[in-house]
N, C-alpha and C positions, 0 to 999 in steps of 0.2 A: 447496408447489408442487402445482398441480392437474394431473390427468391430461388429455391431449388428448381432445376430444370425438370419439368414433368412431362416432356414430350414423350411419345411412345418409344422412340429410340433410346431415350435416356433410362427408361424403366426396364428395358429388355436385359435379361441376365447375359453376362458374357460367357462365351464358350471357350474351352481350353484350346490352345493352339496345336493340337495333335492332328496331323494329316490322316485321312482315312487310309486303310491298308490298300495297297495296290495288288493287282492280280499276280505280279511277280513275287511279292512277299508271301502271298497265300500259296503260290506254287512252291516256294522254298520249303514251307512246312509240309506240304504233300510229298515233295521229293524226299525230305528227311525221313518221313514215316515209311515211305516205299523202300528207301535204302535200308532202314532197320529191318524190314520184313525180308529183304534179300539176304542180309547178313544172317538173320535167324535161320533161313533155309539152308545157307551154306554150312552153318554149324551143325544142324541136324544131319545133313548129308554126310559130313565128315565124321561126326561123333557117333551117329546112330541114335536110336530112340530108347532111352532108359525106361525101365518099368515105372509106372506111376508118374510119368512126366506131367507136371502141372503147367510149367511155363519156361520159356527161354527169354529172359529179360535182356534187351540190348539198350544200353545207356550211352548216348554220345558224350564224349569227354571234351575233345577239342580237335579241330581240323578233321583228320581222317581216323582218329583214335576212338575206340569204343571199349566199354566194359560189358562182358557178356556173362550172365549167371544162368546156370541150368538148375531149375528148381523142381524137386520131386516130392511126392507125398500123397496121401489119400485125400487131404484137404489142406487149405492154406494155413489153418491154425497149427498144424503139426508138420508143415513143410520144412525142407532144408535145402540149402544150396550144395549140390554134390560136385559141381565143377564151376570154375570161374576163370575167365580168360580176359587178358588185356590184348586187344588186337587192333591192327590197322587194316582198313578196307579201301578199295578203289571206288570210283563213282558208280560202278555197276554192282557193288555189293560183294565183290570177290575178295576173299581174305588174302591179304598180301603177306602178313606175318602175324604171329600170335605168341603169347607167352602165358602159360606153356603152350606147346604145339597142340592143335586140335587134331587128335587121332581117333580112329574108330575104337570105341570101348564097348559098344552095345550092339 
């Protein structure tokens, strides 16, 4: 029977094999957030600003498709979604098509 290897290298815990994030990956996240901001601005520009607007949520679905919810209310506990859109946007945040169409309501 041999003695266990007690060299400093043998006692060192192993690290997972996950590579560190690269600047390009971080840039992708920043770009996605920026794109969502641009889409949000396009929706407000087309729709108008309803009374008691709390938020416009832009959720990426896949590729260039997004779900946009317009939320109103005095506070979040009593808020409601008054408009909801399924839309496609280009890389500049311009709305290509939406269902239903985003038209000026306010």
